[in-house]
C-alpha positions as CSV (number, residue, x, y, z in Angstrom):
1,M,-12.1,-146.7,-68.2
2,S,-11.1,-143.1,-67.6
3,P,-7.8,-142.4,-65.7
4,L,-8.3,-141.3,-62.0
5,R,-8.0,-137.5,-61.4
6,T,-6.6,-136.1,-58.4
7,A,-7.8,-132.6,-57.0
8,A,-5.6,-129.8,-57.9
9,A,-4.0,-127.7,-55.1
10,P,-5.6,-124.2,-54.8
11,A,-3.4,-121.7,-56.9
12,A,-2.1,-118.9,-54.9
13,T,0.7,-116.2,-55.1
14,L,2.3,-113.8,-52.4
15,T,4.9,-111.3,-53.3
16,L,6.7,-108.5,-51.4
17,T,6.2,-105.5,-53.5
18,A,7.7,-102.7,-51.4
19,P,10.4,-101.7,-50.4
20,T,12.6,-103.7,-52.7
21,A,15.5,-103.5,-50.2
22,P,13.6,-103.2,-46.8
23,R,15.4,-101.7,-43.6
24,E,14.8,-102.2,-40.1
25,G,11.3,-100.6,-39.0
26,E,10.0,-99.9,-42.5
27,R,6.5,-101.0,-43.4
28,L,6.3,-103.8,-45.7
29,S,3.8,-104.1,-48.7
30,F,2.5,-107.6,-50.2
31,R,0.2,-108.5,-53.0
32,W,-1.5,-111.8,-52.9
33,S,-4.0,-113.8,-54.8
34,T,-5.8,-117.2,-54.1
35,D,-8.5,-119.2,-55.8
36,A,-9.5,-120.3,-52.2
37,P,-10.5,-117.2,-50.3
38,D,-11.7,-117.3,-47.0
39,P,-12.6,-114.7,-44.2
40,K,-9.9,-116.5,-41.9
41,N,-7.0,-116.6,-44.4
42,W,-4.1,-114.6,-43.2
43,I,-0.6,-113.5,-44.0
44,G,2.3,-113.9,-41.4
45,I,5.9,-113.2,-41.3
46,Y,8.5,-115.6,-40.0
47,D,12.2,-115.2,-39.4
48,G,15.0,-117.3,-40.6
49,D,13.9,-120.9,-41.6
50,R,11.1,-121.0,-39.2
51,R,7.9,-122.4,-40.7
52,P,4.3,-121.6,-39.8
53,G,3.2,-123.7,-36.8
54,T,6.7,-123.4,-35.2
55,G,6.2,-120.5,-32.8
56,S,4.2,-117.4,-33.5
57,S,4.6,-115.2,-36.4
58,L,6.1,-111.9,-35.8
59,V,3.4,-109.8,-37.4
60,W,0.3,-110.9,-39.2
61,S,-3.0,-109.9,-40.5
62,Y,-6.2,-111.4,-42.0
63,V,-6.8,-111.2,-45.8
64,T,-10.5,-112.0,-46.6
65,T,-10.7,-111.6,-50.4
66,A,-9.3,-113.5,-53.3
67,T,-6.8,-110.9,-54.2
68,G,-5.4,-107.7,-52.9
69,D,-2.6,-105.4,-51.4
70,L,-1.6,-105.4,-47.5
71,T,0.9,-103.4,-45.6
72,L,2.3,-104.8,-42.4
73,D,4.2,-102.8,-39.8
74,G,7.9,-104.0,-39.8
75,A,8.7,-102.5,-36.4
76,A,9.2,-105.9,-35.0
77,L,11.6,-107.1,-37.7
78,G,15.2,-106.5,-36.9
79,E,18.2,-107.1,-39.2
80,G,17.9,-110.7,-40.7
81,V,16.3,-113.0,-43.4
82,Y,12.5,-113.5,-43.3
83,T,9.6,-115.3,-45.4
84,A,6.1,-114.2,-45.4
85,Y,3.4,-116.9,-45.8
86,L,-0.3,-116.8,-47.0
87,L,-2.0,-119.3,-44.8
88,A,-5.5,-121.0,-45.0
89,K,-8.4,-120.7,-42.5
90,D,-6.9,-119.5,-39.4
91,G,-4.5,-122.4,-39.4
92,Y,-0.9,-123.3,-40.7
93,G,-1.8,-124.7,-44.3
94,I,0.5,-122.9,-46.6
95,L,-1.3,-121.5,-49.7
96,A,1.9,-119.5,-50.9
97,K,5.0,-117.8,-49.6
98,T,7.4,-115.1,-50.7
99,A,10.8,-115.6,-51.6
100,P,13.0,-115.1,-48.6
101,F,13.9,-111.5,-48.3
102,T,16.5,-109.6,-46.1
103,V,15.8,-106.7,-43.7
104,A,19.0,-104.6,-43.4
105,A,20.0,-102.7,-40.4
106,R,18.9,-99.2,-40.4
107,P,22.2,-97.0,-40.3
108,P,22.5,-94.9,-37.2
109,V,21.4,-91.4,-37.3
110,V,24.4,-89.0,-37.5
111,R,23.8,-85.8,-36.1
112,P,25.0,-82.7,-38.0
113,Y,28.4,-81.7,-37.2
114,A,31.2,-79.2,-38.1
115,V,33.7,-80.5,-40.6
116,T,36.6,-79.7,-38.3
117,D,36.9,-78.4,-34.7
118,A,39.5,-75.9,-35.4
119,F,41.3,-74.2,-38.4
120,A,43.2,-71.2,-39.6
121,T,42.2,-68.7,-42.2
122,G,44.5,-67.4,-44.6
123,E,46.8,-64.5,-43.5
124,Y,45.4,-60.9,-43.4
125,A,47.3,-57.6,-43.7
126,P,46.8,-55.1,-41.0
127,G,43.5,-53.0,-41.7
128,E,42.2,-55.7,-44.0
129,R,38.4,-56.6,-43.6
130,I,37.8,-60.3,-42.7
131,S,34.9,-62.3,-43.7
132,V,34.9,-66.1,-43.1
133,A,31.8,-68.1,-43.7
134,L,31.3,-71.1,-41.3
135,A,27.8,-72.4,-42.5
136,P,29.3,-74.1,-45.6
137,L,31.4,-76.1,-43.1
138,W,28.4,-77.6,-41.3
139,I,27.8,-81.2,-42.5
140,R,24.4,-82.6,-42.8
141,P,24.9,-86.3,-43.2
142,A,22.7,-88.3,-45.7
143,G,19.5,-89.4,-44.2
144,N,19.7,-86.9,-41.5
145,P,16.4,-84.5,-41.4
146,S,16.9,-81.1,-42.8
147,G,17.6,-78.5,-40.1
148,T,18.9,-75.0,-39.7
149,P,22.2,-74.2,-37.9
150,S,22.4,-71.1,-35.7
151,F,25.8,-69.8,-34.6
152,R,26.9,-67.7,-31.7
153,R,30.3,-66.3,-30.4
154,V,31.5,-68.0,-27.2
155,S,35.0,-66.3,-26.6
156,G,37.8,-64.8,-28.5
157,D,39.5,-61.6,-29.4
158,S,37.5,-58.5,-29.2
159,W,38.1,-57.6,-32.7
160,L,36.5,-60.9,-34.2
161,N,32.7,-61.1,-34.3
162,V,30.2,-63.7,-35.4
163,G,26.9,-63.3,-37.0
164,S,23.9,-65.7,-36.4
165,D,24.5,-67.1,-39.9
166,G,27.9,-68.1,-39.0
167,T,30.0,-65.4,-40.7
168,V,33.1,-64.3,-38.8
169,T,34.0,-60.7,-39.4
170,G,36.3,-58.1,-38.2
171,T,39.3,-55.8,-39.0
172,A,42.7,-57.2,-38.9
173,P,44.5,-55.0,-36.1
174,A,47.2,-52.5,-37.2
175,H,49.5,-53.8,-34.5
176,P,49.0,-57.5,-34.4
177,G,50.2,-59.8,-31.5
178,T,52.5,-62.5,-31.5
179,H,49.6,-65.0,-31.9
180,P,46.8,-65.3,-34.4
181,G,43.3,-63.8,-33.6
182,R,41.1,-66.2,-32.2
183,V,37.4,-66.9,-31.9
184,T,35.3,-69.9,-30.6
185,V,32.0,-70.3,-32.2
186,A,29.0,-72.7,-30.9
187,V,26.8,-74.0,-33.5
188,K,23.3,-75.6,-32.8
189,D,21.3,-77.2,-35.4
190,S,17.3,-77.6,-35.3
191,A,17.9,-81.2,-36.4
192,G,19.7,-81.9,-33.1
193,G,23.3,-81.4,-33.8
194,S,25.6,-79.2,-31.8
195,D,29.5,-78.4,-32.1
196,T,32.0,-75.8,-31.5
197,V,34.5,-74.4,-34.0
198,T,37.7,-72.3,-33.1
199,V,38.8,-70.2,-35.9
200,R,42.3,-68.7,-36.0
201,V,42.9,-65.7,-37.9
202,P,46.7,-64.9,-38.6
203,V,47.6,-61.1,-39.2
204,R,51.1,-60.6,-40.8
205,R,53.3,-57.7,-39.5
206,A,53.1,-54.4,-41.3
207,G,55.5,-54.4,-44.3
208,A,56.1,-58.2,-44.3
209,G,55.6,-59.8,-47.7
210,P,52.4,-62.1,-48.1
211,R,52.6,-65.8,-47.8
212,L,51.3,-68.5,-50.2
213,A,50.8,-72.1,-49.4
214,V,50.4,-74.3,-52.4
215,A,49.9,-77.9,-52.7
216,S,49.3,-80.5,-55.5
217,L,46.7,-83.4,-54.9
218,N,45.9,-86.3,-57.1
219,L,42.3,-87.3,-56.4
220,W,42.6,-90.9,-57.5
221,D,39.9,-91.3,-60.1
222,A,37.9,-88.5,-58.7
223,G,37.7,-90.0,-55.3
224,A,36.1,-93.1,-56.3
225,H,38.1,-95.3,-53.8
226,I,37.5,-93.3,-50.8
227,D,34.3,-92.9,-48.6
228,G,33.2,-89.3,-48.0
229,V,36.0,-88.0,-50.1
230,Q,34.7,-84.5,-50.6
231,E,34.5,-83.9,-46.7
232,K,37.9,-85.5,-46.2
233,V,39.3,-83.1,-48.9
234,L,37.7,-80.2,-47.4
235,R,39.2,-81.2,-44.0
236,L,42.6,-81.5,-45.5
237,V,42.7,-78.1,-47.1
238,L,41.5,-76.4,-43.9
239,G,43.7,-78.3,-41.6
240,A,46.8,-77.8,-43.8
241,R,46.2,-74.1,-44.0
242,L,46.5,-74.2,-47.8
243,D,45.8,-71.1,-49.9
244,A,45.8,-72.8,-53.4
245,V,45.5,-76.5,-54.4
246,A,46.3,-78.0,-57.8
247,L,44.2,-81.1,-58.5
248,Q,44.8,-83.9,-60.7
249,E,42.3,-86.8,-61.6
250,A,39.5,-84.4,-60.9
251,A,37.2,-85.1,-63.8
252,G,33.8,-85.8,-62.2
253,F,34.8,-84.4,-58.9
254,P,32.5,-81.7,-57.5
255,V,35.2,-79.0,-57.5
256,E,32.9,-76.1,-57.6
257,A,30.9,-77.5,-54.6
258,L,34.3,-77.8,-52.7
259,A,35.2,-74.3,-53.6
260,R,31.7,-72.9,-52.4
261,A,32.2,-74.8,-49.2
262,L,35.6,-73.0,-48.5
263,G,34.4,-69.7,-49.8
264,W,37.1,-70.1,-52.4
265,H,37.4,-69.9,-56.2
266,A,38.0,-72.7,-58.7
267,W,39.0,-73.3,-62.3
268,A,38.8,-76.9,-63.8
269,A,39.3,-78.3,-67.1
270,P,37.7,-81.4,-68.7
271,A,41.0,-83.2,-68.8
272,G,40.8,-83.5,-65.1
273,T,43.1,-80.9,-63.8
274,A,41.6,-78.1,-61.7
275,L,42.8,-75.2,-59.4
276,L,41.3,-74.2,-56.1
277,S,42.1,-70.7,-54.6
278,R,41.6,-68.7,-51.7
279,F,42.3,-65.6,-53.8
280,P,40.4,-64.6,-56.9
281,L,41.5,-66.1,-60.3
282,E,42.2,-64.1,-63.5
283,D,43.5,-65.1,-66.8
284,T,42.3,-68.6,-66.7
285,A,43.7,-70.9,-69.5
286,A,44.0,-74.5,-70.6
287,P,46.2,-73.9,-73.5
288,V,48.4,-77.3,-73.7
289,A,47.4,-79.5,-76.3
290,D,47.3,-83.4,-75.4
291,T,48.3,-82.5,-71.8
292,A,46.2,-82.2,-68.7
293,A,47.0,-78.8,-67.7
294,L,45.7,-75.4,-67.1
295,A,46.8,-72.1,-65.6
296,A,45.3,-69.1,-63.7
297,T,46.6,-65.9,-62.0
298,L,46.0,-65.4,-58.3
299,R,45.1,-62.0,-57.3
300,L,46.4,-61.4,-53.8
301,P,45.5,-58.4,-51.6
302,G,47.6,-55.5,-52.2
303,G,47.7,-55.9,-56.0
304,R,50.3,-58.8,-55.8
305,K,49.8,-61.5,-58.4
306,V,51.1,-65.2,-58.9
307,R,50.8,-67.2,-61.8
308,V,49.8,-70.8,-61.0
309,W,50.1,-73.8,-63.3
310,A,48.5,-77.4,-62.7
311,A,49.4,-80.3,-64.7
312,Q,49.4,-84.0,-64.9
313,L,51.7,-85.9,-67.1
314,D,51.2,-89.2,-68.6
315,E,51.8,-92.2,-66.4
316,A,52.7,-94.9,-69.0
317,G,56.1,-96.6,-69.2
318,Y,57.0,-95.5,-65.6
319,G,60.8,-95.4,-65.4
320,P,61.2,-97.0,-62.0
321,Y,59.4,-100.2,-63.1
322,A,62.1,-100.7,-65.9
323,L,64.8,-100.2,-63.4
324,R,63.1,-102.7,-61.1
325,D,62.8,-105.1,-64.0
326,G,66.6,-105.0,-64.8
327,R,66.9,-102.1,-67.2
328,S,70.0,-100.1,-67.1
329,P,69.9,-96.4,-66.2
330,A,70.9,-95.6,-69.5
331,E,68.2,-97.5,-71.2
332,V,65.6,-95.9,-68.9
333,E,66.9,-92.4,-69.6
334,T,66.7,-93.0,-73.3
335,A,63.2,-94.5,-73.0
336,E,62.1,-91.6,-70.8
337,A,63.4,-89.1,-73.5
338,K,61.2,-90.8,-76.1
339,S,58.0,-91.0,-73.8
340,V,54.8,-89.3,-74.1
341,R,55.5,-87.9,-70.8
342,Y,58.4,-86.1,-72.0
343,R,56.8,-84.7,-75.1
344,Q,54.1,-83.3,-72.7
345,T,56.8,-81.6,-70.7
346,T,58.1,-79.9,-73.9
347,A,54.6,-78.8,-74.7
348,L,53.8,-77.7,-71.2
349,L,57.2,-75.5,-71.0
350,A,56.4,-74.0,-74.4
351,A,53.1,-72.9,-73.0
352,M,54.7,-71.6,-69.9
353,K,57.4,-69.7,-71.8
354,Q,55.9,-66.3,-71.8
355,D,55.0,-66.6,-68.0
356,L,58.5,-67.7,-67.2
357,A,59.9,-64.7,-69.0
358,N,58.1,-62.4,-67.0
359,R,60.4,-61.9,-64.0
360,R,57.9,-59.5,-62.0
361,T,55.2,-62.1,-61.7
362,P,56.1,-65.3,-59.8
363,V,55.2,-68.6,-61.3
364,V,54.3,-71.7,-59.6
365,L,53.9,-75.3,-61.2
366,A,52.0,-77.9,-59.0
367,A,51.8,-81.2,-61.0
368,G,52.1,-84.9,-61.1
369,L,55.0,-85.5,-63.1
370,A,55.0,-89.3,-63.1
371,S,58.8,-89.1,-62.9
372,P,61.2,-89.0,-59.9
373,S,63.6,-86.1,-59.8
374,H,67.1,-86.0,-60.9
375,L,68.0,-83.8,-57.8
376,D,67.0,-86.5,-55.1
377,R,69.9,-88.4,-53.5
378,A,70.9,-91.7,-55.3
379,A,68.9,-90.4,-58.3
380,R,69.9,-92.5,-61.4
381,P,69.2,-92.0,-64.3
382,R,69.1,-88.2,-64.6
383,W,65.3,-88.2,-65.3
384,P,64.8,-86.0,-68.3
385,V,61.4,-84.6,-67.1
386,T,62.8,-82.7,-64.2
387,V,66.0,-81.9,-66.1
388,A,63.9,-80.1,-68.6
389,L,61.9,-78.1,-66.1
390,A,65.2,-76.9,-64.4
391,A,66.7,-76.0,-67.7
392,A,63.6,-73.9,-68.3
393,G,64.3,-71.8,-65.1
394,L,62.0,-73.7,-62.6
395,R,63.3,-74.6,-59.3
396,D,62.3,-77.6,-57.2
397,A,60.9,-76.1,-53.9
398,H,61.2,-79.3,-52.0
399,H,64.8,-79.9,-52.9
400,E,65.7,-76.3,-52.2
401,A,64.2,-76.5,-48.7
402,N,65.6,-80.3,-48.0
403,P,68.6,-80.6,-50.2
404,R,70.0,-83.6,-48.1
405,Q,66.6,-85.5,-47.9
406,A,66.6,-89.0,-49.4
407,R,63.7,-89.4,-51.9
408,E,62.0,-92.1,-50.0
409,A,61.5,-89.6,-46.9
410,A,59.5,-87.3,-49.2
411,A,58.0,-89.9,-51.4
412,T,54.5,-89.1,-52.9
413,W,54.0,-92.4,-54.6
414,S,52.6,-94.2,-52.8
415,P,51.2,-94.1,-49.3
416,V,48.7,-97.1,-49.9
417,R,50.9,-99.1,-52.2
418,P,53.9,-100.2,-50.0
419,D,55.2,-102.6,-52.6
420,E,55.5,-99.8,-55.3
421,P,58.9,-98.0,-55.9
422,Q,58.7,-95.0,-53.3
423,D,59.4,-91.9,-55.2
424,R,58.7,-88.2,-55.2
425,I,56.7,-87.9,-58.4
426,D,54.4,-85.0,-57.4
427,Q,56.2,-81.6,-57.0
428,V,55.9,-78.0,-56.6
429,Q,58.1,-76.0,-58.8
430,Y,58.6,-72.3,-59.0
431,A,60.3,-69.3,-60.7
432,G,60.4,-65.6,-60.0
433,P,60.3,-63.3,-56.8
434,L,59.5,-66.1,-54.3
435,R,61.2,-67.5,-51.2
436,V,60.5,-71.0,-50.0
437,E,59.7,-70.7,-46.3
438,S,59.1,-74.4,-45.9
439,A,58.4,-77.6,-48.0
440,Y,56.9,-80.6,-46.9
441,T,54.7,-83.8,-47.7
442,L,51.2,-84.1,-46.7
443,R,49.6,-87.4,-45.6
444,T,47.0,-87.8,-43.0
445,G,47.7,-90.5,-40.5
446,W,48.6,-94.2,-41.6
447,P,46.2,-94.9,-44.6
448,R,45.4,-98.5,-45.1
449,P,46.8,-100.1,-48.3
450,V,44.8,-101.1,-51.4
451,P,42.3,-102.7,-51.6
452,D,41.1,-101.4,-48.1
453,T,41.1,-97.7,-48.7
454,A,37.5,-96.7,-48.4
455,A,37.7,-95.8,-44.8
456,N,41.0,-93.8,-45.1
457,G,41.3,-90.3,-43.8
458,W,43.8,-89.7,-46.5
459,P,41.8,-89.0,-49.8
460,S,44.2,-90.3,-52.3
461,D,46.9,-93.1,-53.3
462,H,49.4,-90.1,-53.7
463,A,50.8,-88.1,-51.0
464,A,50.7,-84.3,-51.6
465,P,53.7,-82.0,-51.8
466,A,53.0,-78.6,-50.2
467,V,55.2,-75.4,-50.2
468,T,54.7,-72.1,-48.2
469,F,56.2,-69.3,-50.0
470,T,56.8,-65.7,-49.1
471,L,56.6,-63.1,-51.9
472,H,59.5,-60.7,-52.1
């Protein structure tokens, strides 16, 4: 006798084909097939673990053929988990179902906005023509519809004008007042954004030497650990009223795009160092073998020039770790003198030798030294890297301005690693006809420690040393 045969269940499939990661309000496309087609078969979507027959489907449609594609309106689907079912003959018999899929919340639409509400330009000489572009500082967030900003002058000093394209122009007055020039600009975008920006334009007294504000900034793996890092660096440069910034760990960072947004000039090397400058750059070079370093000459108004070096030294075998682990100062000093970092210092100074010998053109070194300074209070051992820089004629600008400050008060390593030794390992040093007007350590707010750094306003795991010089 033949064995009994049971009727096979109808074969059917149902698949979500697009989008692969749906968001609220998006239309959802499905592909189905069945060997039991019926004019009253239908596809419905249910939320959570609800099954057909338990309440109504959220959205549905008949599917009358054996196979096909269907797109359903997802407007009724909020953030959550859903399953779509292929159901038989206007009832709740399940022919097939999709794997559960998640509908993500749609990010809020952020209107275009200005990267900062107020900033100061560089210093201008009396009679110098002014041109400051505001359009590159207008931020259009990802996902925001494309629009066109228009600018108009709201108020300010009569010698400052604003074009509809956002360019602030004017001629610095021959007899500047005690306060910088000022103009407030309204911005309106066709995509719905509006904002105001106040621009301050300092004018130096006739006969006064030009100023130059320089900072050194480590970008911490090209900004990989900070959300919106390019905008945050842009805001930092504008807010700190800098004229030149030496960058470390910049390989892969959009240095040129940042320079365009600022209306500045840039020079970058593949090894990860870069230089941003308000002033044109000449004689660019990256001549130091096996060292992340480069140099350029800043051409200031009036024909003045400043040679600026950016560098980052090797971080391996960090001396304060050895001290923390019980090594003696003498042992650490010996190890430092044999380190890659010290060999790089020697090579860097050899490359800088001709610049340091030129007494007419000032020289600035803005660098990540990966070494504390022998000049800081309670500094032991005598750190060979900074001893060598001093022996070559370079002067530590921060120490010169703050000789009695303990190293912790000016520490650049690290604002987001409180358990690390707090040391001043990023420095600005100089030689030649410059006077240190002020030296300070930049850090925005109170950044959260690692690993919760993505939302920090401060764009690095290093603080940034900054110095304002006056040229003699």
